[in-house]
N, C-alpha and C positions, 0 to 999 in steps of 0.2 A: 795724380794726391799720394801728399804726404801716405811714409809706408807710415802705419800703425803700431806702436810700443804699449798692446796688449795689453804684460805686465803693467806699464808703471797708473795706464789708465783705471788700472782695478783698485790701485790705488786709493781714488778718488769715489770711484765709479758710484759706491753704496750708498757717496755723505750728495752727492750732485741728484740722485733719483730720487729721494723723499724733499731734494729741495729743491726744482726742476720735477715732475715730476707731467708736466706736461711738454716745457720744453729742455726737457732733452737732446733732445737734438743738434738743436739749436746750441747748447750748454757745450756738449760732447763738440760739436766745430767750432767753437769761441776758439774753447783750449788748443788742438789736437791744428789747428791748421786746413784743415778740409775746408773745401768750401762752398761741397750742394750739400741742404738740409737730406738729401736721395745718402749720397757720398755716409753722413750719418747714421740715417738711416739702417745701413747695409752691416756696418757697422755695429749700433745694436743690435738686430738681432743677433746680429759673433753674437757680443755676449745672451742677449736669450737663452742658443742656444746651450753656448759653458754655464746657464743656470747665475750670473750673475748677475742677469734681469730680467723680471716677470711684465708682457707687458698685457697692457688691454684698452680699453676701447676701443674703435673707431676705427674703420680703415687709415679715415684722412682726420682722423682728430686721437689720437693717442696715447695713451701717459703708460710712462712705469715708474713699477716701485720695485730696492733692492728684492735680488732670486734670495734663493738657496746659498748661493755660495756669497758671504760678504767681506770688508775685510776694511780699516783704516788707515790713513797715516799723518802722522804730522809730528812737523820737529816744536818746539817750543826751547827761548830766554829762557833758563835757569835763576835769571835771577827775581825776585817779586813772583814766581811761582804758588799755586797751591793747589793741592795735589788733585782734589775735586774737584772745581771742577772743571779741566779737564777733561775724565769720566762725565762727569753733568752735561757739557755741553756740547760737545764735537763727540762721546762713541755711545758714550746708554742708545743715545737715540736713535741710531741705526742694527739694535740690536735689538731681541725678541726671542728673551729663555727665558721658561721656568720658573718661576723669586730663584730654590733653594743653588741654582746653578750660576741664576745673575748676583748676590752676594758673594760664590764665588770669587768671580772671576774681577769684580770691587771689588774685596779687598786685597786679591793678590797687585792687583791693575795701585792702586793710593797707594801701596806700603813697599811697590821695590821703585812707580814716582817720587813720594816721598824718600827715598833711597838718595837716587839722583842730587835729587834735593840739596840734601843736608849734610851728604860724606862726598856728595864724588870731586868738589872742587870746580867742575864745570864746569863750564860753560851753555852749554846749550842740550839741549834733550831732543830726540823723536821715537819715536813709542809706538808701536802696526802690533792691530790687532785682528782676527781677522779666525773668519769665521768655514771653514771646510764643509765638509759634510755627515764629519763624525769629531770632530774638534776643533773644540774655543783655542785658537794660537796665539800668542801673549807676549809680546817682545821689547824691552824694553834698555834703552843706548843713550846712556851716555859721554861725551868727548872728558870728564874728571881725569884722575890718575892716578886710577883704575886700587880696586877693593887692595887686594894684596898686599898694595904699597904700603896704603893710609895703616893696616893689621900692624904692618912691618913698622912700620914708626911709630905706632903707636905703642906695642906690645913690645918690638922686639922681636920679633917671627919674620929672622926672614927662609926659613923652605915655606912657599906655598902650597904644599904640607900639610905644615902647622899650621896652616894658620886654615885649611880647609877643617883641619881636622875643631879647632876651635868653632868654627864658626858652622860649622855640624855639631854643635853638647846645643847649640843657644845662647840666650844672655850675654854673644860678647858682642859689644859695644865702643865706639869709638866717642862719641857724645853720651856717657852714661846719668848725667845731668837731661837729659834729654830723655831718651832711646829706650829701654825695656833688652834691648841688643831679643827680643822676641822673635820679629816683622820674617826673616831671609826665614828664616827656622821653619815659624809654619804655614807660612807660602809654599816655604817648596816640598809640605809634607799634604800638601792641599792639592797636586795638578798629578798626573802623574808624569808628565815629560818632568823636569826642569837642570837647563843649562847655566853656567855659570864662564865666563869668558874674562879674566882685564889679567895685565902686567903681562901676556906673551904665557897664557896658563888658560887651563880651563878644564871643569871636573862636571858630570853627567850625573843626576840619577832618577834612575826606573821603576817605580811604584811598583810594575808589577815583578821585576825578577828577583828581591829581596837584594842585594849583592850593595846597598846602595853607595854612597856615594862614588868614584869614578875620573880617577885623568880621561879625557880627549880632547883633542887634535883643536887647540886655541882658533878659535881667529887671529888673524896676525893689528889690530888696529884698536885705537888710545879709549880708555876708558872701560869701565863694564858692561858686556849689555848678559844680561837676564835673562832670556824662553824656556818662556813654561807654558802646559797647553793638559785643559781638560778637556772629560772627553761631553763629550754632550749625551751622555743616556750612563752620564758618574751615579751613586749612590751616594759618593762621598759629602759631607754640610763640614759650614768650619766650625758647630759643635762636634760630631766625633767625635773629633782630629783633636781637641785640643781633649774630650774629654778622657782620650789616648795618654796625655802630658801634662794632665792636673791632675792630680786625685781627688780635688773636690770641687774641680770643672773652670777653676780661677786660677788658685796655685800655678804659676810652670816649674810642679818639681820633679816631675821625670823626663832623663831624657837615652836617650840610644847611640852609642860614642861607636862608629862604623872603625875599624881598628886599618879594616883594609887599605883605607885611604892615607896612608904612611909607607906601606909599603911598595916595594918594588921586588922586577927577578932579581936585583942583586938587596938590596935591601930587605932583614928578616926586623923580628921583632927580640931580643937579642938584649937587650941594656938594660941596666938604670933607671938609664935616661929618656931613655920612653917612656918608663915607666909612667915617668912622673910628669911625662909631657902629656900621654893618657891621665894621671888624674890632675892634671891643675885645674881651680877653677869647679870640678866634680865637687866642690862641698856646698853649694849652693843650691845644690839637691838633693832631694833624699833619697832616690834610685835612678844606675845606674845603670842601662844592661851597655853589655860589651858586646859591642859583635865577632865575632871571631870569624862570619863569612870571608871567604878562600885567602885564612890565614891557614895553610897548613901546616905548620906549626914553632911554636916561639919556645923563648932561652928559659934556659933555669932560674938565671939573673930578673930576666928582669916581670915573667910570673912572681915570685921570690917577694922580687916591691913589690908591682901592687897589690898584691891580695893579702904576703902576712907583710912586710913593713907599712910601706900607705896610711894600707886602716886601720894598727896601733897608734899613727900616729896621731889619729884627729881622733879630740874630746865627741867628735859629734858626726860623729864615721854614720857616709854614704851606705845604703844597700848597696852591696857590686853586685851584679850578676849575670853569670857569663852565659852567653849565645851564640848557637850555632857554630858549636868548635869539631874539630875535629878527635879521632882519639885519640891522635900526638899527643895534642894540643888540654884538652880535655884529665887528660893522667897529669899534667903537668902544674894546670891548677891544683887540679882538689891536693898531689903534694902540696903546696906548699899551701895553701886552707887548708891542711890540718895540722901545718909547721902550724899557725898562727894562738 
């Protein structure tokens, strides 16, 4: 009997249980090379113990259905792909969530898949949607050129950390005629866990730790890979997230700028050029919260440029609100504002 790769089997067993509830043993045998239904049923019994399946019916006429753990993995050619069809045909039928959670996942699924279709320049995309005991986990990976490479070409932003700073503000898009730049911004805030990998760099955001975007170890694969996880008991809704950044519930006019993303142990916030990068494109917003979490100190030139010089040069000034400041940062910011 061939040695079974249960990890590979879980990629398709959920959808197979829905398609072949009374013949799942025969389907498993055909896909894995098992030579008897008895061997297949032993494998299905193991998957049942692991909570991937639920067995029903009689001993001689069993039926199977998906269990508490579920997963669907599909690969698609990007040419001609429309993001709503994979969701409707291949993924949504395999999961059963409350309507608010289902809407969150569908929104993230379609936004991330559309990004791969419209922006990646690749030939194919792989989508994995997995339900664990506590989470829904979505992974969308394409084989395109990578989001940071595309941003570098379009906006002349060579440093991935600076590109991530612009992405984190929202409204950044390489196709302004077709996109608003809101998709990645709001999807990242819907999720409890959000990871972005591309061009040998990666950044992550964890909803619960309040530190915003942070560098992490990247995947060494071509293209862009985005991972989003949602807790099964989340109380977050698309409406509540939009209301936090839209003064009227519709217009996206508020943002948060995580300054830590462009700092490191060797690079602090010291220069006027850095301040100009932080301030870039904020005129699109009525209010911008500048998040200094994880930034212990800033230079006088940086604070003066950001809080005195740049606001005085803009007739329709964005309201800049500094948050999560250390005492040293607060003193420098207050000093600059007092001279405005």
